[in-house]
N, C-alpha and C positions, 0 to 999 in steps of 0.2 A: 122845442129844442132847449136844453138847459142853458141858463145864463152863463156868461164867461166866468163869473166868480164861482158858480157851482161846478163848472167843468174843471177849473183849477183845483178845487177841493177834492173832487173825485180822483183826479190824477195823483194828487199828493197822497191820498189815502191808499191808492193802488201801489204807489211806489213804496210807502211805508210797509204795507203788507208783504210786498215782494222782498224788501230788504230783510224783514223779520223772518221770512221763510228760508233765507240762506244762513249757513253757519257764520257766526261772527268772524271777521278777519283774524282776530286774535286767537280763535279756536283752531284754525287751520294752520298747519305748519309744514314747511318743506325742510327736510334734514338730509345731510350727507354723512356717509360713514368715514370719509376722509376729505378734509378741506383745510389747506390746499391739497391738490392732487396733481401729479405729473401727467402731462399728455402721454397717452399710450397705456397708462395704468387704468384698470377698471375702477369704477366708483359706484357705490350704491346710493340711489336717490329714493327717499320715501316721503309720502304725503300722509299726514294724519289729521284727525279732527273733523272728518267728513261724516255725513250720514250714510249708514249702510245702503248700498245700492245706488248712491248718488253718482251721476255722470259728470265728469269734469274734463276740462281740456288742460293738458300739460304742455307748456311751451318753453322751449330753450332758445336763447338768443345770444349771439356773440358778434364781434366785429373783427376785421383784420387789424393788423398793427397800425396801419396808417389811418384807420377809422373811416375810410371811404367806401368800404364794401361790408355789408352785413349778412349774417347767416342766421337762419331760424328753422326750427322744426316744431311740428305740432302733432299731437295725438290725443285721442279721446279714450278715457278709462272709466271703469265702473268700480266704485269703492267696495271693498270686501265687507264681511260682517262686522269687522272691528272699525269700520270707517277709514280704512287705509287704502292707499294706492302705492304700488311699488313699480314706478315707471320703467325701471331697468330690469325687472324680474318677471313682469306679467305681460301678456300680450294685450295690445290696445284693441279697443273696439274698432277703431279706424284711425288713419293718420298717415304720416310720412314714413313710418315703419310699421310692420304688421305682426311680427312675431315677438315672443319673449326674447329680449336682446339687451345685454349689458352695456352696449355702446350705441343703441338705436337712436337716442336723442342727439348724438353727436354726428355720426356718419350720414344721417338722413337730412341734415340741415340743407336748406335751399338758399341759393345766393339771392340777395336783394341789393339793388343799387340805392334805394331810398333809405333814409334814416328810420330805423325801427324803434329806437328808444332815444329819449332826449339826451341821456348820458349813460355811459357804461365804461367802467374802468378797463384798462388793458388787461389781457390774460384773465378775463372774467366771463363766465357763462351765467346768465340770469335765468333761473327757472321760475316760471309763473304758473299758478293754478288759477284757471278762469272758469266762471260759470258759462256754459255754452249758449245759454239763452240770452243773457244780458251782456256778456263780455266783461262782467265785473271781475276784478282781480280779488280772489279769495286769499291768496298768500303768494309771497315771492321770497326768494333767497338767492344770494350770489355764491357761485362756486368759483374759487380761484383755481385756475387750471392753466399751467404753463409748461413749457418744455423742461424747465429746470428751476429748482428752488435752492440750488447751491451756487456759490460764486464760481464762475469759470473764467478762464482767460484764453486768449488766442495768441499763438506764436507764429509768425510768418516764416515759411521755409523758402521764400521767394528767391533768395539769392542763389540757392542751389537748384530749386525746382519751381519754375515760375508758376505762380498761382496756388502752390501748395501751402498748407497751414496745419497747425495743431490746435484743437480745442480741448481743454482739459480742466479738471477741477483745480482750483487754486490751492486748496488744503488737502493733503494726502500724506499718509504716514510712510508708505513704501512706494517704490517705483511703480508706475502705472502700466498695466497691460495696454496694448495698442490695437486699435481697429482701423485699418486703412480702407477708406471709402472711395469707391469709383462710381460715378453716375453713368448715364447711358448716352444715347445718340444726340441728346440735347447739347452735350458738350459743355465747355467752360466749367464753372464750379457749382452750378445750380443744384445738381443732384446730390453732391456730397454735403453741401451746406443745409439741405433740407433734412439730412439725417444726423449730422455731427452733434447737434445739441442733445439729441436723445441719448446717444452713447456717452457723451461727456457727463450727462446728468446721472448716469449709472456707474460712474467710476472708471471709465476708460479714457485713454488719450485717443481722441478721434482725429485721424489724419486724413485730410481731404487732398486727393491727388487728381487735379485736372490733367487730362492727357491729350485733348485736342480742343481747338478754339475756333468754331466756325464763324464765318462772316457772310451771311446771306443777305442779298439785297443791299440796303444802305447801312446794315449793321456792321460796326467796326469790330475787329477782333478784341476780345477782352484780354487775351494773353498772346501778344504778337510772336513770342518765341515758340509757341506750340503749333503743331500742324493745323493748317486752315481747313484741309479736307480730311476725311477719314481714310487715310492712305498709309499703309505700312507703318502703323503705330508701333513704336518699339516696345515690345514686352520686357526687354532688358531694363527698362526704366524702373520696374518694380524692385529688382535686385539692388539697383543703385540707391533707391530710396531706403530700403531696409538697412543697407550698410551705413547710410547717413544717420538713421535713427539710433543706431548703436552708439553714436557719439553724443547723444543728448542725455544728460545725467539722470533726470528723474523719470525716464522711460525704461520699462523692462523689455528690452529687445529680444529676450528669450520667449516672450509671450506676444506673438503678433498674429492677428487674424485678418483675412481679407474679406471685404464685403463689396460685391459688385452687382449692379442692376442692369439687365438687358445687355447692351454692348459692353458695359462694365463687367457683367458676369462672364462674357466671352473672354475678356482680358484676364480676370482673376483665375479662371480655370486654366488658361494658357500659362499664366505665371506659376501656377501650382505644379505644372509639369516641368518647369525649367528653372525654378528659383529655390534656393535654400533659405532656411530660417523662418518658415511659416508654420504656425501651430494649427490653423483651421481655416476653412474657406466656406463662405456663404455666397451662393450664386442664385440670385432671385430672377425669375423668368429667364433661364439660361439657354444656351445653345450647346449642342454636342459637336458642332463643326465650326471651322472658320468660314466666314462669309465674305463675299465681294465687298470691297470698299466703295467709296464715292468721293467725288470732288477732286479727281486727279487730272482733269482736263481731257482733251481728245486722245484717242488711242485705245489700246487694250484695257479692259477693266482692271483695276488694281486689287490687291488683297487688302483686307482691313488691317492686318497685323504683320509685323516682321520680328525676327529675332536674330541677333548677331549680324545685322546688316542685310539679311536675306528675307525677302517677302515669303510669307507662309502660304502653302497651297490653300486654295479656297473653293467654295461652291458658289457659282454665279447665280444671280437672280434670273428669273424668267418672267417678263411682263411687268417689270416695275413701273414702266412708263404708263401702264394702264391703271395703276393705282390712283393717278392724279387726274383721270378723266372725270367729267361731270357725273353726278350721281345717276342721271337718267340714261347715260350711255350704257348699252347692253354689254360692252366689253370691259366695263369697270370691274376691277377685282380688289380684294383687300391686300395689304402688304404681306399678311401671312400667306395668302395664296401665291404671291410672287415668290416667296421663299420656298414654299412646298413644291411649286412647279420647277424651281431651280434644282431641287433635290431629285425630283422624279425624272427630269430630262437630262440629268448629268450624273448617272449612277457611277460612271467611271472615275469621277473626281471625289467621291465621298470618302473613300478609304484614305487618300492622301491628306484630305482636309480635316479628318476626324481629330478631335482633341483627345489624346490618350489619357483619359481620366483615370484609368486603372493604374497609372504610374504615380498618381498623387497619393502619398502614404498617409497624409494627415486626414482627419475627419472632414467630410464635405456635407454641406446642407444645401439642398436645392428645392425650389418651389416654383410651380408653373400652373397655367390655366389652359384647359382644353378649348376654351373659346377666345383665346388670345388672337386678336386681329392684327397684331404687329408682326409677330412670328410665332410658329407653333411651339411655344415654350412648354406646354404641358407634355406633348409627345417627346420633346427633346429632354426634358427633365426625367421622364420615364426611361429613356434610352441611357442617360448617364447613370441612373440608379441601377439598372440591370447590369450594365458593364462593370460597375464597381462591386456590386454584390457578387457577381460571378468570380471576381478577383479577390473576394474576401476583404474588401476595403470598407472601413466604417462610413456609413452614408445615412443621412436623414433625407427623405424625399416626401414632399407634400404636393400632391397634384389634385386640382379641383375641376370637376366636370363643367361647372357653369361660370368659372372665373375667367377674367381677361388678363390684360398685361400689367395693370397697375397694382401690383401686390406688395411692393416694398414698404409702403407707408404703414405707420401704426394704425390701429383699427378705428380711431376716432376722427380721421380725416374724411371729409365729405366724399361720397362715392355712391355706387349702386349696391343693391342688397347682396348679390352674389359675390362681388368683390369684397364687401365688408365682412361677409361670413368667412371668406378665405383668410382675410387679414387677421381675424380674431383667433384663428388657429396658428397662423404663421408667426405672429409677433411674439407671443409667449414662448413658442417653441424655439424661435431664433434667439431670444434672450437667454433661455436655458442652455442652448447650444454654446453660445459665447461664454457664459459663466462656467460651464463645465470644462471647456477646452482652453480657457485662459486663466484657470485657477492656478494659484501658486503651487509649484511642484509638479505641474502636469508635463513639463518638457523633460 
């Protein structure tokens, strides 16, 4: 057996040989076509300086704003004849995403509780190129990627509409077009706040409108003046808000779009049939009928919405209690099945509960998934599109066979492949829809 000194020398020579066999760190480079870049916008990442045919691991890492949760994606690539890898434009050999995908490194990130890097600035994604055999870092570069790179401000509308607010660019030459944002059944302002910075960054006044404030278990109401349960939510509130926005000097109240998600989509479509002063409506994972509400206490089931003090006709659920059974229980169903059974078993209530979308004269954008387990948004989006197209009303409808319920986010938010693919079509189409219908001179 070789002596200890000889073994050390052998290992040192082996290490030197291995290091010399890899491209020098200075020779390998990670580059971006836009840095900084806004979340939601595509960005091209390229790696150069590799050996043709060389296999490398491309890793992307970021953390949340508080720094206590980390996200990371990894994929293996083979360099082309020019010694390049284009992680966002070529299919990986293997990894967290599998197809050629301009957002793959972002949406496929997996959550990690442990610290992945010693330090990483906020709003930064660190791309690393590693040798898969040794884990040696061949190159790294930081991509600054945030919701907005312009200065924005927030104005509270709380005095007139509890919890409502405006996020908008500080600097603008003309009055701003408005996008009113409504979240879903999560309530409070979480849904609107997740989207407002994206719209403010693109030159809109993003108006968040909470419309109910649940208090489940030990949770206190965020907004005590709002309904605690989803019961007879007044659609009239939208018209009141639009009238109030007309009094704010730097807003262009002749250019107002509504953006609603899930139950918020139900709200904005109802508002479109009953409210003046709207230029366009985007309803993501929508419904074509009013549904039963919840949280109204004992007695007959309530409606979700009301108008002019009267509860609107609705379709009841059927089997919603079975949604919350243990997974192993044979009677367990999805929430979407409870909705569909409600439709199937109450055909006499559908006509009265139907949202008359053919009466909405402004352009409407809908998007849904046929594998939505919350409610059948894909089929309901198709129904809305058919009704409006028959009536000759301008409609954009995107329906995806394999997508689920969470389609409202920009395409770089972590999710599953089918939902990510749907978001990559929805997001640019939605931005184009808003730009076209909120352009100056459109009204």
